[in-house]
Steps between C-alpha positions, in 0.01 A plus 500: 500500500712414802809623311319826430421542869858425603649745255273798559415502871692539823515213752191577710293575189623177341390297799155661501455441128617140519272429798208660316567307180543174689173558686317589180658206320383254765148642476510490122571129512168459682279680251489675167385828649813504715708458186342811349589701815854361481542611139354844577745541789792411271382755244470771766849431631651515153313818411617678817867463407 
């Protein structure tokens, strides 16, 4: 996923995406519901491209 973000987005967008994914990832480690949000966010990002 990180490779996808690096290849498709400009620098400021990359940083936003990586910060978002990192934040979501940390939350997802805390609970299963967070993991579902994390996976949905990944799907949305991939579908937008």
